[in-house]
N, C-alpha and C positions, 0 to 999 in steps of 0.2 A: 175821418181824419181829425186829429187833434188840432183845433184852430189855434190853440196857444203855441204849439210848435211852429206852425206856419207864420204866425204873427212875430214870434221871436226871430226866426231866421231872416225874414224879409226886413225886419227893423235893423238887422246887423249887416245889411248889404255892404255898406261902405267899409266896415271893419273887415269883412270877409275878403273883399276885393283888395284891400290894402295888404293883407297877409299874402294873398296869391301874387300880387305885384312884387313883393319882396323876394319870393321864391323864384319867379320867372326871371328876375334880374340876375340870378346866379346861373351862369352857363354850365350846367352840371353834366357836361359831356364827359365820357370816360377819358381819362388821361393817363400819364405815366405813373406807375405805382411807386410809392415811397413809404418810409416808415410812418405809420399812422394814417396814411392815405392809400389804401390798397387799390382803389380805382381812380386815383388822381385827386388833386386838391379841390377841384370844383364840386364833384359829387360829395366830398367830405364837408365842404363849406355849406352845401345845401342841407346836409344831414344835421350839422351843428345848428344852423338857423332854425330848422324845424323843431329840434329838441328844445331850443331856447323858447320858442313861441309856445310850445306845449307846456313847458314848465311855468311860464308866466301866466298861463290860463289855469294853473292849479292842478295839472295832472302829474301823476307819478311817472317819471321818465327813466329810460335806461338805454344805453348805447352798447351794442354787442359787437365787439371786435372791430370797431370803427367802420362797420359796413351796413348795419341795420339799427334803426332806432325804434323805440316803442313808447307809447303814451297810454296810460291805463286809467280808466274810470272804475275804481274799485267798488265792490259791494261785498256781500257775504260770499265767502268761498272764492274759487278761482274764476277767471273770466270765462264766460260761456261763448262769447262771440269775438272773432278776430276780423278786422278790416285791413286787408293787405294792399298797400299802395307802393308806388316807387317814385323817387325824386330825381333819378337820372333821366336824361333826355338824349335824343339823337341830335347830331350836328345840324346846324342851320346856316345856309349861305345867305347873308344879308342882301346881296344884290338881287336875289330872286323874290324878296319880300317887299310889300308896300310900306312896311314900317319895321323898325328895329325888332328883330325876333326876341331879343332879351330885354325889351322894355315894353311891358304889357300896355296895349293900346285899346281903348274902347271907342267904337264907332257905331252909333245907332243901336246900342244895346248888345253889341257883339264884341267879345274880347279876342284880341289877336296876340299871339306870343307863343314861343316854343314851350310846350308843356301844359298849356291851358286845358287841353282835353286828355293829354297823355303824359304824365298822370298827376301833375301837380294840382290842377283844378279839382279833380275828384278827391284827392287827398285832403285838400283844404275844406271841401264840402263835408267830408267825413269828420274832420276835426271839429268843425262848427256844429255838426250834429251831436257830437259828444258834449260839447260845451253847452248846447241847448238843453240836453237832458240834465246836465249837472246844475245849471243855473235855475232851471224851472223846478228843480227838486223832484223830478219824476221818480217814483219808487222803482228800485231795481232789486231783484233777488240775486242776480249774478252780475259780474263785471263785464266790461267790454274793453278790448285792447286794440289800439290803432298801431299797425306795424308798417314802417316805411323803409324800403330798401334803396340801394344805390347802384344796382347792376342789372336790372331787368332787361335793358335794351341790348345787353351783350352776353347773354347766357345764364343769367341769374345765379352766378357764383355766390353772390351775397346771401341768397336764400339757403344755399347748401351750407354755408358757414353757420348761419343762424340756426338752422335745424339740427346741426351737429352739437349745438350747445344749449339751445332753448327748445321749448315746446309751445306750439300754437294751440289756441283754444280748440275745442271739439268742432265748432262750426266756424267756417271761414268763407268770406266772399271777397272778391277783388273788384273794384270799379275800373278795371283795366280791359273791359270788353264792351259788350252791348247789353241793353235792356231788351226784353224782360230778363231772361236768365239763360246763360250758356252752361249747359250741364254735360255736354259731350264735346270733346276736342279730339280730332283725329290723331292717330299716331304720326310721327315724323321720322324719316330717315334721310339724312343728308350724306351722300356717299361721294368718295373720290375714286377716280380710276386713272390708269396710266397705260401708255403703249409705247413700244420702242420702234424707232425708224433707223434705217441703215446709213444715215449720214448723207443721203442724197435725195433728190426728188424735185418735181416741178412745183410743188407747193412750198415756196420759201417760208411762208408763215400764214397762219389762219388763226384768228383769235376773236373772242367776243364774250361779253358778260363780265361782271365784276362783283355781283351780289349773289350769294348762293340761293337765296330764297325769293328770287324774282325772275320773271321771264326776261331774257336779255333783249334790250332794244337796239343794240348796235353790235356790228361785227365787221371785220375787214380781213381781206386776204391779199397776199402778194404772190402772183403766179409767174413762173418763168417758162418760156417756150410756147406761149400762146399769143395769137394776134388780138389786138384790141378790137378789131372788127368782129371777130368770132365771139368774143366775150359780149360785145354790144348786142349781137344777134341773139345770144342765149338770154340776155336780160330782157330783150323785147318780147320773147316768147314765154317768159316766166309768169306764172299765174298764182304765185304765193300771196300776193298782196303786200309784200315787203317792198321797200323802195331801194333800188340799186343804182349805183353810179360806178363808172370805171374810167381809168385814165392810165396813160403810160407813166412809169416812174422808174428811173435808173435801169432801163433795159427790161423791166418787168411790167406787168399789168396789175394795177392796184384796184381792187374792188371793195366798195363800201356798201354795207347793207343797213338800212334803218327799219326797225320793226316797231312794236309797241309794247311797253313794259306793262306788267301786271304782277300782282302778288302770287307767289307760288301756290297758294291755296285756291286761287281762282284763275288758273292759267288760260282758260278758254276765252277770256277777254283780252288776251295779249296776242302779239305776233312775234314769234321767236326768230330773232335775227340770226342766231347761230345755226339752227336747223335749216333755215331758208338758204343761208349762204353755202352750207355743206351740200344741200340739194343742187344748187347752181353749179358748184365745182364738180360734183359727180356727173352732171349732165355734160360738162365739157370733157371729162374723161371718157364717158360712154360714146360721145360723138367722134372721138379721136382728135378733137381740136387741142386738147391738153395732153402732152406726151406723158406716158407712164414711165418716168425715169426710175421710180422706185415702187415696185408693186405693193410694198407694205403700206405706204401712204394711201394708195388707192384702196387697198383692202380695208384699212381702218375706216376711212371716210365712207366707203360703201356699206360696211357693217354697221357703223353708227347711224347712217341714214335708214337702215332697215329696222334697227332696234328702237330708235327714237325719231321716227319720221316727222317731217314738218306737218303741223296742224293736228297732230295727235296729242291729247293731253291726259288720256286715261291709262297709259302704260300697256295697252293691249299688245303691241308688237314685241314688248319685252316679257310678255307672259304675266304681267302684273294686274291686269284688269280685274276688278272685283267691286262689289258694293253691298251695302245692307240697308235695311229700311230705316234704322235709327240714325246712322251717321253719314249715309250717302256713298258716293263713289270715290275710288282712289284717284288721285291726281299725280301726274309725273311731269317734271320740268327738267330738261337738259339746260342748265343755267349758266355754266361757265365752261369755256373750252379754249385751249391754245395748242397749236401744232407748229413745229418747225422741222428741219431736216434731221433732228436728233430724236424726236419723240413727240408725244402728246400727253396732255393731262386734262381732266375735266371734272365737273361736279354735277351731280343729279340730285334733285330734291323731290322726295315722294311723301305725300300725305295719304295715309291709309286708314280705312274704316275699322270698326271694332271687330269685324269678322275675321281679320287676319292679324298677324303679329310681326315684330321685327325680324324674327328668324325666317319667316316666309319671304319677306321683302328682300332680305340680304341674299338668301339662297337663290332666289329667282333672278335677281339682278346680276349676281356673279355669273350665272350661266349665260345670260344675255350678253354681257360684256365680253365673255370669252369668244362668242360668235363674232364679235366685232374686233377680234385680235387685240383686245385690251384686258388688263388685269384689274380686278377690284382691289383698291388700295386702302380701304378703311372707311369708317363711317362714325357719325354721331347721331343719336336718335332717342326717341321716347316712345313707349307703348301708348295706345289710346287712353284717354282719360274719360271716365263715364261715372256719373252720379245718378242714382235712381230718382226719377222725377217725382215719385210718390213719397220720397223721404219727408220727414217732418220739417226739416230745415227748408227744403225747397217749397213746400206747401205754405209755410209761414211767409217766405219772401214773396210768393205769388199773391197771397192775401193782401199784404201791404201794398204791393205794386198796383193791384186792382183798386184798392181803396183810395190811394193817393192820385194815381194817374187817370183813374176813371175809364180804364179800358181793360179788356181781357188779357191776362198774362199767359205766357206759354214758355216752354223750354225749347231751345234751339241748339243745333249742332254746328260746329265750324271746323274749317280745315286748318286754321291757324292755332297758335297756342297762347294761352294767357298766363299770368303770373301764378295761377293755382294749378297748373298742369300736373305737377307732381305732389300736390297736397291732397291727401285722401279726403274725399267728401267735399272738397272746395269747389266753388262755382264762381262764375263771373256774373256780376250784377251791376250793369252800367259800364261806362257812362254814355256811350253813343246811343242815339235814338233813331229808329227807323232806317231809312236808306240815305240819310244825310252824309255827305262827304265832308268830314271835318278837316281835311287836309292833314291828317295825322301823318307825321314823318315828312310832310311836304312843306312848301312855302305857304305862308299865311294860315298856319294852323289856328283854329278858332273854336270857341264855344260861346253860346249866348249867355248873358247874365241870368236870364230867367231859368235856363236849363240848370245852371250851377246852383241856384237857390232851390229849385225843385229837387235836385240831387240831395242837398242837405236835409230837406224836409223828409224825403224818402228814407234816408239813412237814420235819422232820428226816430222815425216811426218803427224802423226795423229793430233798433236797439230796444225800444220799449216793448215790442212784440216778443222778442226772443229772450231778453234779459229781465223784463219787468214781471 
């Protein structure tokens, strides 16, 4: 490791934290589009602030269509390395935090604030890595370009716009994942389905889930024609692990179900409140305690329970189950559902390995939903992303990681998607370490000061390894 790089970065700690504090203070959550602010005024304000900071540091800057900014440390020829970050953040509810989420707070060497790990902190670390290389006059054969977008959290439309007008360097990493290196990301299909009901039925309503890419942790139903005592008896014999409660409400019985949320890429750690509640309602149908006023309602719920049974996360009952050695097993989450006397609609999130493709998932799921008396209503998705771990780019990243971190580097596969999912040859390099829960997207998001400085050292070493 170049000790001059480490000394430089650690001596600029206050300056680095000051820049990050300025960016965290901008609540860059996606807002209403307007002329000049396609994703809202706050993401644009964060973009302008970063461009100003980069310009003041002496980098050549560019703003593409008001959605993506770049800062370049030029050398001979075009940039060889791109570092792709984002400045937009997810919302934060202040009442759930121990400090103001948009006022960076340091406690015992730990930084709290929305964006400190996802992804403003890593972006600032990358910026100071470039500044370090520039100020130390480390020789480069090729340039490096820092790219910072403003819509990663909501579909990466910013990157689509940028790539339709600009070109990324041949080697790109994003510090929007985990160390050591994420080189495989499963494919994803998020589908919608619908079913029609005949305008009557004992299920007045049944709904649960609000986020398509998460195991739903709450669901509720309003049932007509059933006794509260019968519902209570069904709840007492339920073995799902979900927490149920029931009470009378306006001549009906209202049932609430509480499960446990989990990301759609790791559904086995959650308890699906939607499938648990559907299972309970089906048990009431089967026992005759809940009258079958409309056979279509019953058939839909019975079919959905067979296709997406409670506790199953591998899509086996829908015919989706598959796995491979490189990327692991397929996961399937029934994440959003609503039903009334007119019909139903729902969302399913599938993360699939490299051994299958979108066409397989779509065709198989269509057939499964037809069995449940429902129609496939469309999807959004991406094929798997895979970069050869023997590539020169990955091997250079691993060498730097092992040299700086002092531990063996390796490539890993994930079920989620990072900012480089659709970038050919792109990988995720940082910024999460090990099994630490940084509360990303949650209350009290954090990163340690030392980790942030180590990130900057790593990135500076990568720049000299690849571009020097």
